[in-house]
C-alpha positions as CSV (number, residue, x, y, z in Angstrom):
1,M,-8.1,27.3,-14.6
2,L,-8.0,23.4,-13.8
3,C,-5.7,22.4,-11.1
4,C,-5.5,18.9,-12.8
5,A,-4.2,20.1,-16.1
6,R,-0.7,19.2,-14.8
7,Y,-1.3,15.4,-15.5
8,S,-0.4,14.3,-19.1
9,L,-1.9,11.8,-21.4
10,Q,1.1,9.4,-21.0
11,L,-1.0,7.3,-18.6
12,L,-3.2,6.2,-21.6
13,Q,-0.5,4.0,-22.8
14,P,-1.3,0.4,-22.5
15,H,0.3,-1.6,-19.8
16,P,2.1,-5.0,-20.4
17,S,-0.9,-6.8,-18.8
18,F,-4.3,-5.7,-17.6
19,P,-6.3,-7.5,-14.9
20,G,-9.9,-8.5,-15.7
21,G,-13.1,-6.9,-14.6
22,A,-16.6,-7.4,-14.1
23,T,-19.5,-7.3,-16.4
24,C,-20.9,-3.8,-17.2
25,S,-23.0,-2.4,-14.3
26,C,-24.7,0.3,-16.2
27,S,-28.3,0.6,-16.9
28,C,-28.1,0.8,-20.8
29,S,-30.1,-1.8,-22.5
30,S,-27.6,-2.7,-25.1
31,P,-24.3,-2.0,-26.3
32,S,-25.8,0.2,-29.2
33,S,-27.7,2.3,-27.0
34,S,-24.6,3.3,-25.0
35,A,-22.8,4.2,-28.3
36,S,-24.9,6.6,-30.1
37,G,-22.3,8.5,-31.7
38,N,-23.9,11.6,-31.0
39,Q,-21.7,14.0,-28.7
40,R,-23.1,16.1,-26.3
41,Q,-22.4,19.8,-26.9
42,R,-19.0,20.9,-25.1
43,L,-19.1,23.1,-22.2
44,H,-17.0,25.7,-24.0
45,P,-15.6,25.9,-27.8
46,P,-12.2,24.6,-28.3
47,S,-11.1,28.4,-28.6
48,A,-12.2,29.2,-25.3
49,V,-10.0,26.5,-23.6
50,S,-7.3,28.4,-21.5
51,P,-3.6,27.6,-22.1
52,T,-3.3,25.4,-19.2
53,T,-6.3,23.4,-20.4
54,S,-5.7,23.2,-24.0
55,R,-6.0,20.2,-26.3
56,S,-3.3,17.5,-26.1
57,T,-4.1,16.5,-29.6
58,P,-3.9,18.6,-33.0
59,P,-7.4,19.4,-34.7
60,L,-8.6,16.9,-37.2
61,T,-8.2,17.4,-40.9
62,H,-11.6,15.7,-41.6
63,P,-15.1,16.8,-41.0
64,P,-16.3,16.3,-37.4
65,D,-19.4,14.4,-38.1
66,G,-20.7,12.2,-40.5
67,D,-20.0,8.3,-41.6
68,H,-17.8,9.2,-44.5
69,P,-15.7,6.3,-45.7
70,D,-11.9,7.1,-45.5
71,E,-9.6,7.1,-48.5
72,D,-8.2,3.9,-47.7
73,G,-11.2,1.9,-48.9
74,G,-13.9,2.5,-46.7
75,S,-12.9,0.5,-43.6
76,D,-15.1,2.7,-41.5
77,D,-18.1,1.4,-43.6
78,A,-17.3,-2.2,-42.7
79,L,-16.4,-1.5,-39.2
80,L,-19.6,0.4,-38.6
81,A,-21.7,-2.6,-40.1
82,L,-20.2,-5.1,-37.9
83,L,-20.8,-3.0,-34.9
84,R,-24.5,-2.2,-36.1
85,A,-24.8,-6.0,-36.3
86,H,-23.4,-6.2,-32.7
87,D,-20.5,-8.4,-33.8
88,T,-17.9,-6.5,-31.6
89,D,-15.5,-9.3,-32.0
90,A,-15.4,-9.2,-35.5
91,A,-15.1,-5.5,-35.7
92,Y,-12.0,-5.9,-33.4
93,R,-10.6,-8.3,-35.5
94,L,-11.0,-6.2,-38.7
95,F,-9.2,-3.3,-36.7
96,S,-6.4,-5.5,-35.6
97,S,-5.9,-6.9,-39.0
98,K,-5.3,-3.3,-40.2
99,P,-4.3,-0.9,-37.3
100,S,-3.2,1.7,-39.7
101,L,-6.8,1.9,-40.9
102,L,-8.1,3.4,-37.7
103,P,-11.8,4.8,-37.5
104,S,-11.8,8.1,-39.0
105,S,-15.2,9.2,-38.1
106,P,-16.6,10.2,-34.7
107,T,-19.6,7.5,-35.0
108,T,-17.4,4.6,-35.9
109,A,-14.6,5.4,-33.3
110,S,-16.9,6.4,-30.3
111,R,-18.9,3.1,-31.0
112,L,-16.1,0.8,-31.5
113,L,-14.8,2.0,-28.2
114,S,-18.1,2.0,-26.4
115,Q,-18.9,-1.7,-27.4
116,L,-15.4,-2.9,-26.6
117,S,-15.6,-1.1,-23.1
118,F,-19.3,-2.7,-22.6
119,S,-18.0,-6.2,-23.4
120,S,-14.6,-5.9,-21.3
121,S,-15.2,-8.8,-18.8
122,S,-12.0,-10.7,-19.2
123,P,-8.3,-9.3,-19.2
124,D,-7.9,-9.9,-23.0
125,A,-11.1,-7.9,-23.7
126,F,-10.2,-4.9,-21.7
127,S,-6.6,-5.0,-23.3
128,R,-8.5,-4.4,-26.6
129,V,-9.9,-1.0,-25.1
130,A,-6.4,-0.1,-24.1
131,R,-4.9,-0.8,-27.8
132,L,-7.7,1.1,-29.3
133,L,-7.1,3.9,-27.2
134,Q,-3.4,3.9,-27.5
135,S,-3.8,3.7,-31.5
136,L,-6.0,6.7,-31.5
137,R,-3.7,8.6,-29.2
138,A,-0.5,7.8,-31.3
139,R,-2.5,9.4,-34.5
140,G,-3.7,12.4,-32.6
141,A,-7.4,11.3,-33.0
142,L,-8.8,11.1,-29.4
143,D,-11.0,14.1,-30.4
144,L,-12.9,11.5,-32.5
145,L,-14.2,10.1,-29.2
146,D,-17.6,11.3,-27.5
147,D,-18.3,11.7,-23.8
148,N,-20.2,8.5,-23.6
149,S,-17.6,6.5,-25.1
150,L,-14.9,7.9,-22.9
151,S,-17.1,7.3,-19.9
152,L,-17.6,3.9,-20.6
153,A,-13.9,3.2,-21.1
154,A,-13.0,4.9,-17.9
155,A,-15.6,2.7,-16.1
156,A,-14.3,-0.6,-17.8
157,A,-10.7,0.5,-16.7
158,A,-11.9,1.1,-13.0
159,R,-13.8,-2.3,-13.1
160,S,-10.6,-4.0,-14.5
161,R,-8.7,-2.6,-11.5
162,D,-6.6,-0.3,-13.7
163,A,-7.8,2.9,-11.8
164,R,-4.8,4.7,-13.2
165,L,-5.9,4.6,-16.6
166,A,-9.6,5.5,-15.6
167,H,-8.1,8.5,-13.9
168,S,-6.3,9.5,-17.1
169,L,-9.3,9.2,-19.2
170,L,-11.5,11.2,-16.6
171,L,-9.1,14.1,-16.6
172,Y,-8.7,14.1,-20.4
173,M,-12.4,14.4,-20.5
174,L,-12.6,17.4,-18.2
175,R,-9.9,19.0,-20.1
176,Q,-11.8,18.9,-23.2
177,G,-15.0,20.1,-21.6
178,F,-16.7,16.8,-21.1
179,L,-18.7,16.0,-18.2
180,P,-18.1,12.2,-17.2
181,D,-21.2,9.8,-16.4
182,R,-21.2,9.5,-12.5
183,R,-20.9,5.7,-12.9
184,A,-17.3,6.3,-14.4
185,Y,-15.9,8.5,-11.7
186,T,-17.6,6.8,-9.0
187,A,-15.8,3.6,-10.1
188,A,-12.5,5.5,-10.4
189,V,-12.8,7.2,-7.0
190,A,-13.5,4.1,-5.2
191,R,-10.5,2.5,-6.5
192,L,-7.9,5.1,-6.9
193,T,-4.9,5.0,-4.6
194,P,-3.6,7.0,-2.6
195,P,-7.0,8.3,-1.3
196,T,-5.7,11.9,-1.8
197,K,-5.6,11.3,-5.5
198,A,-9.3,9.9,-5.6
199,L,-10.4,13.1,-3.8
200,R,-8.7,15.6,-6.0
201,L,-10.3,13.9,-9.1
202,F,-13.9,14.0,-7.2
203,D,-13.4,17.7,-6.4
204,A,-12.4,18.5,-10.2
205,V,-15.5,16.9,-11.2
206,L,-17.7,18.9,-8.7
207,R,-16.0,22.0,-9.7
208,H,-16.8,21.5,-13.5
209,L,-20.4,20.8,-12.3
210,R,-20.7,23.8,-10.5
211,R,-19.3,26.0,-13.3
212,A,-21.4,24.3,-16.2
213,P,-24.6,26.1,-17.4
214,P,-27.5,23.8,-15.9
215,E,-28.9,23.3,-19.5
216,L,-25.9,21.4,-20.4
217,I,-25.9,19.1,-17.6
218,S,-27.1,15.8,-18.1
219,P,-28.8,14.2,-14.8
220,S,-26.6,11.2,-15.3
221,C,-23.5,13.4,-14.8
222,L,-24.6,14.5,-11.1
223,P,-23.2,12.7,-8.1
224,D,-25.5,10.6,-6.3
225,T,-25.2,9.0,-2.9
226,A,-23.1,6.4,-4.2
227,A,-20.2,8.7,-5.7
228,F,-20.4,10.7,-2.3
229,N,-19.9,7.5,-0.3
230,A,-16.9,6.5,-2.4
231,A,-15.5,10.2,-1.8
232,L,-16.2,9.8,1.7
233,S,-14.5,6.4,2.2
234,A,-11.6,8.0,0.6
235,C,-11.7,10.8,3.3
236,A,-11.7,8.0,5.8
237,D,-8.7,6.1,4.2
238,A,-6.8,9.5,4.3
239,G,-7.7,10.5,7.8
240,D,-9.2,13.7,6.6
241,C,-11.9,14.8,9.0
242,R,-12.3,18.5,7.7
243,R,-12.8,17.4,4.1
244,F,-15.1,14.4,5.3
245,R,-17.4,16.9,7.0
246,Q,-17.3,19.2,4.0
247,L,-18.4,16.4,1.6
248,F,-21.3,15.1,4.2
249,D,-22.5,18.6,4.2
250,A,-22.3,18.9,0.4
251,M,-24.6,15.9,-0.2
252,S,-27.7,17.8,0.3
253,E,-26.5,20.4,-2.4
254,W,-26.6,17.7,-4.8
255,S,-29.9,16.2,-3.4
256,A,-27.8,12.9,-2.4
257,A,-29.6,11.7,0.9
258,A,-27.1,9.7,3.4
259,D,-28.1,5.9,3.6
260,A,-27.0,3.2,5.5
261,L,-23.8,2.8,3.5
262,T,-22.9,6.4,4.4
263,Y,-23.2,5.9,8.0
264,N,-21.0,2.6,7.7
265,V,-18.4,5.2,6.1
266,V,-18.9,7.4,9.0
267,I,-18.1,4.6,11.5
268,K,-15.0,4.1,9.6
269,M,-14.0,7.7,9.8
270,C,-14.6,8.0,13.5
271,A,-12.7,4.9,14.1
272,R,-9.8,6.5,11.9
273,A,-10.2,9.8,14.0
274,G,-9.8,7.6,17.3
275,R,-13.3,8.7,18.4
276,K,-14.6,5.6,20.3
277,G,-17.5,7.3,21.9
278,L,-18.8,8.4,18.5
279,V,-18.4,5.0,16.9
280,A,-20.7,3.6,19.6
281,R,-23.6,6.3,18.7
282,V,-23.4,5.7,15.0
283,L,-26.0,2.8,14.9
284,E,-28.3,4.8,17.2
285,R,-28.1,8.0,14.9
286,M,-28.9,5.8,11.8
287,L,-32.0,4.2,13.6
288,S,-33.1,7.7,14.8
289,S,-33.0,8.7,10.9
290,G,-35.2,6.2,10.0
291,L,-32.5,4.1,8.1
292,V,-32.4,0.4,8.3
293,P,-28.7,-1.1,9.1
294,C,-27.3,-3.6,6.9
295,A,-24.9,-6.6,7.8
296,T,-22.0,-4.5,6.9
297,T,-22.8,-2.0,9.7
298,F,-22.4,-4.7,12.3
299,H,-19.2,-5.6,10.7
300,S,-17.9,-2.2,10.4
301,L,-18.7,-1.5,14.3
302,V,-16.7,-4.7,15.3
303,A,-14.1,-3.7,13.0
304,A,-13.9,-0.4,14.6
305,F,-13.3,-1.8,18.2
306,V,-10.9,-4.4,17.1
307,G,-9.1,-1.5,15.6
308,F,-9.3,0.4,19.0
309,G,-8.0,-2.9,20.6
310,D,-11.2,-3.0,22.6
311,I,-11.6,-6.8,22.1
312,P,-14.3,-7.1,25.0
313,T,-16.7,-4.5,23.3
314,A,-16.3,-6.4,20.0
315,E,-17.0,-9.8,21.6
316,R,-20.1,-8.3,23.4
317,I,-21.5,-7.0,20.1
318,V,-20.8,-10.4,18.5
319,Q,-22.4,-12.1,21.4
320,A,-25.5,-10.0,21.3
321,M,-25.9,-10.6,17.5
322,R,-25.8,-14.3,18.2
323,E,-28.5,-13.8,21.0
324,E,-30.4,-12.1,18.2
325,R,-30.9,-9.1,20.4
326,K,-32.5,-6.1,19.0
327,D,-31.3,-3.6,21.9
328,I,-27.7,-3.5,20.8
329,C,-28.1,0.4,21.0
330,L,-28.4,-0.2,24.7
331,L,-24.9,-2.0,24.8
332,L,-23.3,0.8,22.7
333,R,-24.7,3.5,24.6
334,A,-22.9,2.5,27.7
335,V,-19.7,2.2,25.8
336,A,-20.6,5.9,24.5
337,M,-21.0,7.2,28.3
338,E,-17.7,5.6,29.1
339,C,-15.9,7.8,26.5
340,D,-18.0,11.1,26.8
341,D,-15.3,12.5,28.9
342,V,-12.6,12.6,26.6
343,P,-11.1,15.8,27.2
344,D,-9.1,17.0,24.2
345,V,-10.1,16.1,20.8
346,E,-8.2,17.2,17.8
347,Q,-10.0,20.1,15.9
348,G,-10.6,18.3,13.1
349,A,-12.2,15.2,14.7
350,A,-14.5,17.4,16.5
351,L,-16.1,18.2,13.2
352,L,-17.7,14.7,13.3
353,D,-19.8,15.3,16.4
354,D,-22.6,16.9,14.8
355,I,-22.9,14.0,12.1
356,V,-23.5,11.6,14.9
357,A,-25.6,13.7,17.2
358,V,-28.4,12.1,19.1
359,A,-30.1,12.3,22.4
360,K,-27.6,12.7,25.1
361,P,-26.7,9.4,27.0
362,G,-28.6,9.0,30.1
363,Q,-32.0,9.4,29.1
364,G,-34.5,6.6,29.7
365,T,-33.4,3.2,28.0
366,D,-37.1,2.8,26.9
367,E,-36.4,6.0,24.4
368,L,-33.5,3.9,22.6
369,P,-34.4,2.6,19.1
370,L,-34.5,-1.0,18.5
371,L,-33.2,-2.7,15.7
372,P,-35.9,-3.8,13.0
373,K,-34.9,-7.2,13.1
374,A,-32.2,-9.6,14.4
375,Y,-28.8,-9.6,12.7
376,P,-26.9,-12.9,13.5
377,P,-23.2,-12.6,12.7
378,N,-22.0,-13.8,9.5
379,A,-18.6,-15.2,8.4
380,R,-17.3,-11.7,7.9
381,V,-18.1,-10.4,11.4
382,Y,-16.5,-13.6,12.8
383,T,-13.4,-13.2,10.9
384,T,-13.0,-9.8,11.8
385,L,-13.2,-10.8,15.4
386,M,-10.6,-13.3,14.9
387,K,-8.3,-10.9,13.6
388,G,-8.6,-9.0,16.9
389,Y,-7.9,-12.2,18.7
390,M,-4.9,-12.8,16.2
391,N,-3.5,-9.2,17.0
392,T,-3.3,-9.9,20.7
393,G,-1.9,-13.4,20.4
394,R,-5.0,-15.1,21.6
395,V,-4.7,-18.1,19.0
396,D,-6.6,-20.6,21.0
397,D,-9.6,-18.1,20.8
398,V,-9.1,-17.8,17.0
399,V,-9.5,-21.5,16.7
400,A,-12.5,-21.6,19.1
401,V,-14.5,-19.0,17.0
402,L,-13.7,-21.4,14.0
403,R,-15.2,-24.3,15.7
404,A,-18.2,-22.1,16.7
405,M,-18.9,-20.7,13.0
406,R,-18.7,-24.4,11.8
407,R,-21.5,-25.5,14.7
408,E,-23.7,-22.6,13.8
409,A,-23.4,-23.0,10.2
410,E,-25.9,-25.7,10.4
411,T,-28.6,-23.3,11.3
412,V,-27.3,-19.8,10.1
413,P,-25.6,-20.5,6.6
414,A,-24.1,-17.0,6.6
415,S,-21.8,-18.1,9.4
416,R,-20.3,-20.8,7.4
417,P,-16.8,-20.2,7.1
418,D,-15.2,-19.2,4.0
419,H,-11.6,-19.3,2.6
420,V,-10.9,-15.8,4.2
421,T,-11.9,-17.1,7.6
422,Y,-9.8,-20.4,7.2
423,T,-6.8,-18.3,5.9
424,T,-7.2,-16.0,8.9
425,V,-6.9,-18.9,11.1
426,I,-3.9,-20.4,9.3
427,S,-2.2,-16.9,9.4
428,A,-2.8,-16.8,13.2
429,L,-1.1,-20.3,13.7
430,V,1.7,-19.5,11.2
431,A,2.3,-16.3,13.4
432,A,2.5,-18.4,16.4
433,G,4.9,-20.9,14.6
434,D,2.5,-23.9,15.1
435,M,2.9,-25.1,11.4
436,A,1.5,-28.5,12.3
437,R,-1.9,-27.0,13.2
438,A,-1.8,-24.5,10.5
439,R,-1.4,-27.5,8.0
440,A,-4.2,-29.3,9.8
441,V,-6.4,-26.4,9.1
442,L,-5.8,-26.6,5.3
443,D,-6.6,-30.2,5.4
444,E,-9.8,-29.3,7.4
445,M,-10.6,-26.7,4.9
446,A,-10.4,-29.2,2.0
447,A,-12.8,-31.6,3.9
448,A,-15.3,-28.7,4.5
449,G,-15.5,-28.2,0.8
450,V,-14.0,-24.7,1.1
451,P,-11.2,-24.5,-1.7
452,A,-8.2,-23.0,-0.7
453,N,-6.7,-20.1,-3.0
454,R,-3.3,-18.9,-3.8
455,V,-3.3,-16.7,-0.8
456,T,-3.9,-19.5,1.6
457,Y,-1.0,-21.4,0.2
458,N,1.2,-18.4,0.2
459,V,0.6,-17.8,4.1
460,L,1.5,-21.4,4.7
461,L,4.7,-21.2,2.4
462,K,5.9,-18.0,4.2
463,G,5.6,-19.9,7.6
464,Y,7.6,-22.9,6.5
465,C,10.2,-20.7,5.0
466,Q,10.5,-18.4,8.1
467,Q,11.1,-21.6,10.1
468,L,13.7,-22.6,7.5
469,Q,11.6,-25.8,6.4
470,I,12.3,-25.4,3.1
471,G,11.8,-28.8,2.0
472,K,8.1,-28.8,3.4
473,A,7.9,-25.5,1.4
474,R,8.6,-27.1,-1.7
475,E,6.4,-30.2,-1.1
476,L,3.5,-27.8,-0.4
477,F,4.3,-25.9,-3.5
478,E,4.1,-28.9,-5.6
479,E,0.8,-29.9,-4.1
480,M,-0.4,-26.2,-4.6
481,V,0.3,-26.4,-8.4
482,T,-0.2,-30.2,-9.0
483,D,-2.8,-31.5,-6.9
484,A,-4.8,-28.2,-6.1
485,G,-4.4,-26.8,-9.7
486,I,-3.4,-23.1,-8.3
487,Q,-1.1,-21.3,-10.4
488,P,1.8,-19.7,-8.4
489,G,2.1,-15.9,-8.6
490,V,4.9,-13.4,-8.1
491,V,4.1,-13.3,-4.5
492,T,4.5,-17.2,-4.3
493,Y,7.9,-17.2,-5.9
494,N,9.0,-14.1,-3.9
495,T,8.2,-16.2,-0.6
496,L,10.1,-19.1,-1.9
497,M,13.1,-17.3,-3.0
498,D,13.1,-15.5,0.5
499,G,13.1,-18.9,2.0
500,C,16.1,-19.9,-0.1
501,V,17.9,-16.6,1.3
502,L,17.1,-17.5,4.7
503,T,19.0,-20.9,4.2
504,D,21.9,-19.6,2.4
505,D,20.6,-21.0,-0.9
506,S,21.5,-18.9,-3.7
507,A,21.4,-21.5,-6.3
508,G,17.9,-22.2,-5.1
509,A,16.7,-18.6,-5.3
510,L,17.9,-18.4,-8.8
511,A,16.3,-21.5,-9.9
512,F,12.8,-20.3,-8.6
513,F,13.7,-17.0,-10.3
514,N,14.1,-18.5,-13.6
515,E,11.1,-21.0,-13.1
516,M,8.9,-17.9,-12.4
517,R,10.0,-16.1,-15.8
518,S,9.6,-19.4,-17.7
519,R,5.9,-19.6,-16.5
520,G,5.2,-16.1,-18.1
521,I,5.2,-14.4,-14.5
522,A,7.1,-10.9,-14.7
523,P,9.5,-10.5,-11.9
524,S,8.4,-7.6,-9.5
525,T,10.7,-5.1,-7.7
526,V,10.8,-7.5,-4.9
527,S,11.7,-10.6,-7.0
528,Y,14.9,-8.7,-8.0
529,T,15.9,-7.3,-4.8
530,T,15.5,-10.8,-3.1
531,L,17.6,-12.5,-5.6
532,M,20.3,-9.7,-5.2
533,K,20.3,-10.5,-1.5
534,A,20.8,-13.9,-2.1
535,F,23.9,-13.3,-3.9
536,A,24.8,-10.5,-1.5
537,L,24.6,-12.7,1.6
538,S,26.5,-15.6,0.0
539,G,29.5,-13.3,-0.9
540,Q,28.8,-12.8,-4.5
541,P,28.5,-9.1,-5.0
542,K,29.5,-9.0,-8.7
543,V,26.6,-11.5,-9.5
544,A,24.3,-9.2,-7.4
545,H,25.5,-6.3,-9.5
546,K,24.5,-8.5,-12.5
547,V,21.0,-8.8,-11.3
548,F,20.9,-5.2,-10.6
549,E,21.8,-4.3,-14.2
550,E,19.1,-6.7,-15.5
551,M,16.6,-5.0,-13.2
552,E,17.6,-1.6,-14.6
553,R,17.0,-2.8,-18.1
554,D,13.5,-4.3,-17.3
555,P,10.8,-1.4,-18.0
556,R,8.4,-3.3,-15.8
557,V,10.0,-2.5,-12.6
558,A,11.5,0.6,-11.0
559,V,14.9,0.3,-9.3
560,D,14.3,1.5,-5.8
561,R,16.4,2.4,-2.7
562,A,16.3,-1.3,-1.4
563,A,17.8,-2.5,-4.5
564,W,20.7,0.0,-4.4
565,N,21.2,-0.6,-0.6
566,M,21.4,-4.4,-1.4
567,L,24.2,-3.8,-4.0
568,V,26.1,-1.6,-1.4
569,E,25.6,-4.3,1.5
570,G,27.0,-6.9,-0.8
571,Y,30.3,-5.0,-1.4
572,C,30.6,-4.0,2.4
573,R,30.2,-7.4,3.5
574,L,33.5,-8.4,1.9
575,G,35.3,-5.0,2.9
576,L,35.0,-3.8,-0.4
577,V,34.3,0.0,0.9
578,E,35.6,2.0,-2.2
579,T,33.5,0.0,-4.4
580,A,30.4,0.4,-2.4
581,K,31.2,4.2,-2.0
582,Q,31.2,4.4,-5.9
583,V,27.7,2.7,-5.8
584,V,26.4,5.3,-3.4
585,E,27.9,8.1,-5.5
586,R,25.9,6.6,-8.5
587,M,22.9,6.2,-6.4
588,K,23.0,10.0,-5.6
589,E,23.4,10.6,-9.2
590,R,20.1,8.9,-10.0
591,G,18.4,11.1,-7.3
592,V,18.1,8.4,-4.8
593,Q,19.4,9.5,-1.5
594,P,21.1,7.2,1.1
595,D,19.2,6.3,4.3
596,V,19.9,4.6,7.6
597,A,20.2,1.2,5.9
598,T,22.8,2.4,3.3
599,Y,24.9,4.0,6.1
600,G,24.4,0.9,8.1
601,S,26.0,-1.4,5.4
602,L,28.8,1.2,4.8
603,A,29.5,1.0,8.7
604,K,29.8,-2.6,8.5
605,G,32.1,-2.5,5.5
606,V,34.3,0.1,7.2
607,A,34.7,-2.5,10.2
608,A,35.2,-5.5,7.8
609,A,37.9,-3.5,5.8
610,R,39.7,-2.0,9.1
611,K,39.3,1.5,8.0
612,P,38.6,3.6,11.0
613,G,39.3,6.8,9.6
614,E,36.2,6.1,7.1
615,A,34.3,5.6,10.0
616,L,35.0,9.2,11.3
617,V,33.9,10.5,7.8
618,L,30.7,8.4,7.7
619,W,29.7,9.5,11.4
620,N,30.0,13.2,10.1
621,E,27.8,12.4,7.2
622,V,25.3,10.5,9.3
623,Q,25.0,13.5,11.6
624,E,24.5,15.9,8.8
625,R,21.9,13.5,6.8
626,C,20.0,11.1,9.1
627,L,20.8,11.4,12.6
628,E,17.0,11.4,13.8
629,E,16.5,8.1,11.9
630,A,19.8,6.4,13.0
631,D,18.8,3.0,14.5
632,E,20.9,0.9,16.7
633,E,22.4,-1.3,14.3
634,L,24.1,1.8,12.3
635,L,25.2,3.6,15.8
636,G,26.4,0.4,17.3
637,A,28.6,-0.7,14.2
638,L,30.0,3.0,14.3
639,A,30.7,2.7,17.9
640,D,32.5,-0.7,17.4
641,V,34.8,0.7,15.0
642,C,35.8,3.8,16.9
643,V,36.3,1.8,20.3
644,R,38.5,-0.7,18.4
645,A,40.6,2.1,16.7
646,A,40.8,4.0,20.1
647,F,38.8,7.0,19.0
648,F,37.3,7.6,22.2
649,K,36.1,10.8,21.7
650,K,33.9,9.9,18.9
651,A,33.0,6.6,20.6
652,L,31.7,8.8,23.5
653,E,29.5,11.0,21.0
654,I,28.0,7.9,19.5
655,V,27.1,6.1,22.6
656,A,25.7,9.4,24.2
657,C,23.6,9.8,20.8
658,M,22.4,6.2,21.5
659,E,21.6,6.9,25.1
660,E,19.5,10.0,24.0
661,K,17.4,7.7,21.8
662,G,16.9,5.2,24.3
663,I,19.1,2.7,22.9
664,A,21.3,1.0,25.6
665,P,25.1,0.6,24.5
666,N,26.5,-2.8,25.3
667,K,29.0,-1.9,28.0
668,T,30.0,-5.4,28.8
669,K,31.1,-5.8,25.1
670,Y,33.2,-2.4,25.4
671,R,34.8,-3.2,28.9
672,K,36.0,-6.4,27.2
673,M,37.4,-4.7,24.0
674,Y,39.1,-1.8,26.1
675,I,40.7,-4.3,28.5
676,E,41.8,-6.8,25.8
677,M,42.9,-4.0,23.3
678,H,43.6,-0.9,25.0
679,S,44.7,-1.4,28.7
680,R,48.4,-0.8,28.1
681,M,48.1,1.9,25.4
682,F,49.5,4.6,27.7
683,T,52.1,2.4,29.8
684,S,55.3,3.3,27.9
685,K,57.8,4.9,30.4
686,H,60.4,6.0,27.4
687,A,57.9,8.1,25.2
688,S,59.4,11.5,24.3
689,Q,57.9,14.6,25.4
690,A,56.5,15.3,22.0
691,R,54.7,12.1,21.8
692,Q,53.4,12.6,25.3
693,D,52.0,15.8,24.3
694,R,50.3,14.5,21.1
695,R,48.4,11.9,23.2
696,R,47.4,14.1,26.0
697,E,43.9,14.5,24.4
698,R,43.5,10.9,23.6
699,K,44.3,10.0,27.1
700,R,41.9,12.5,28.5
701,A,39.3,10.9,26.1
702,A,40.2,7.4,27.1
703,E,39.8,8.2,30.7
704,A,36.3,9.7,30.0
705,F,35.5,6.6,28.3
706,K,36.8,4.5,31.2
707,F,34.7,6.5,33.5
708,W,31.4,5.7,31.5
709,L,32.3,2.1,31.4
710,G,32.7,2.0,35.1
711,L,36.5,1.0,34.9
712,P,39.1,2.4,37.4
713,N,40.1,5.9,35.8
714,S,41.6,9.4,37.0
715,Y,38.1,10.6,37.6
716,Y,37.8,9.0,40.9
717,G,40.2,7.7,43.5
718,S,41.4,4.1,42.9
719,E,44.5,2.0,43.7
720,W,45.0,1.1,40.1
721,R,46.2,3.4,37.7
722,V,47.0,2.8,33.9
723,E,50.1,5.1,34.2
724,P,51.3,8.0,36.5
725,L,49.8,11.3,35.6
726,L,51.9,13.7,33.7
727,E,53.3,16.7,35.1
728,G,50.7,19.5,34.7
729,D,47.9,17.0,33.7
730,D,44.4,17.7,35.3
731,P,42.8,14.7,36.1
732,S,39.5,16.4,36.0
């Protein structure tokens, strides 16, 4: 029984837009050879499919094979003639002009999909593939497609960065008893997120291959080293050492030999598991196995030590590469010896030791393998070292590396800074708040003939917005669009809108939002929530609510918790607690549970509305739902309300919770509040006995709170008393 059968074919529906992809990477000689129209035999007949893996489309009423013209005038004959002439564009135009006249024979349908998939090298081209699939699905005619055409479509979807559609197609193939081509599932596994989803797909393919009769398995379906490398990389991304070891051992079962890229992934897995000593031994293991490292190997090593925060080792590796040394294993063995005495290793991470097993450190250095050639650092290696400097705030070192790269580029072209390098330098300077130097690097980039891209400009725009220099951000935006000819994206507009929020310019945020839509750029969830924030912070919660309602109507985005919280905050800022509570109830009805941010906004609203009773109810709910996640902002707001309302018992509970979490309450603020608001609360000499009895507990709580503040109180001797003790009152 297939564990993947729970997935539906709803993912085959086309999306509003599809990103472009690369040209076909398969080895077929021509589109026609990839679309033979001959289906391979299914692994089992339709009647043998279990209920959980049953067909999702009804049986076809026409014969399963042959090139019979349909009853609508032989549109299949016309389509097939165009396809055989390799005029795929004309064939698609014919299909588009009469979408009701779908291909009705397996040969025509499969060939049309194959040739469209083969030529899908642009967003428009791939959208044609998606439209054909959707049309066939709507008519219940997906059974017309053979395994070759479906594999080509899945590969095209993965190349076009629509891994979700590729995933759906591959699962459909498995449910129908087809074995997908390894290039299709390799591309999907390499691009699917989260990595656990990619691993489930790879596991499903391996299960089907193991269960299939050998005579029905085409060699092109068997996983090769590239397929395993993609799956191992997903394991590394997921941090799953056990599954990594299982897949590494399974490579021999499928005659997939580990190569240099496999060990590059091993470096990533060891780094993810925190095994610095193993990372230092991978290069030695590769050379001992007769494998030749590649440039990515050294980039992976530098990236691993940067990830560990071990910048000195990363520097030594880069310096050794600059000196064209071939004994880098000697340097790494010293690092491995330093890490050999790690006492406790997680059980799963210990499974990696055998993969990297080499001769024990301490043997003669003459036995260490040498590199077959020198590997001077390229731009990618230098840029990774820069990121390490940036993470530790060493901005001057980032700039120094850039200068060194430009000097070395004259003799080592691979070290020439590229747009990623310059963007990293700009990001470091922006993080340091040095916008003048960041802008100067952009100009230097242009002078060096390295074109900036949208990401580079977005980083600079964000820097100007964070420093509230919205005027300079607008000037840079105009330069980006007009002079550089770079079209802004949704991230660009979100950044500018956020800058308007920071400068309390809700009108500017709305103008950017409308301009974005006028350019045909679809707003994202962040776009809507940022615009809501602009109106909420400017005291216009009703306008923010209108934006929220428009967001709900937009099928391209999902209303997330951040949007609900922004709505709650907008009402709470004006003290409209009841309206905010109604929003929270509606939020719960939609299946979205409040979080710390929700309760923090409510706490501020309670304070603004001067409703201390609501604070007590809110504190009880926080204790039940999210006390572990409660932060300083939420607890501080609740404590302030309780102190102002003289709810000292609850105030003590809250500040005790803060201290347990390592949050230091502001005692200076609370001392001032107590003296100004409550120092005479028990000084009445004419209170009735009944009233004195009622306030007995409040007085004890007040004395305890004063004790916590360090003010004179009844818990220790003092010349100053708030009032004489009542008869029978125990000061302790």
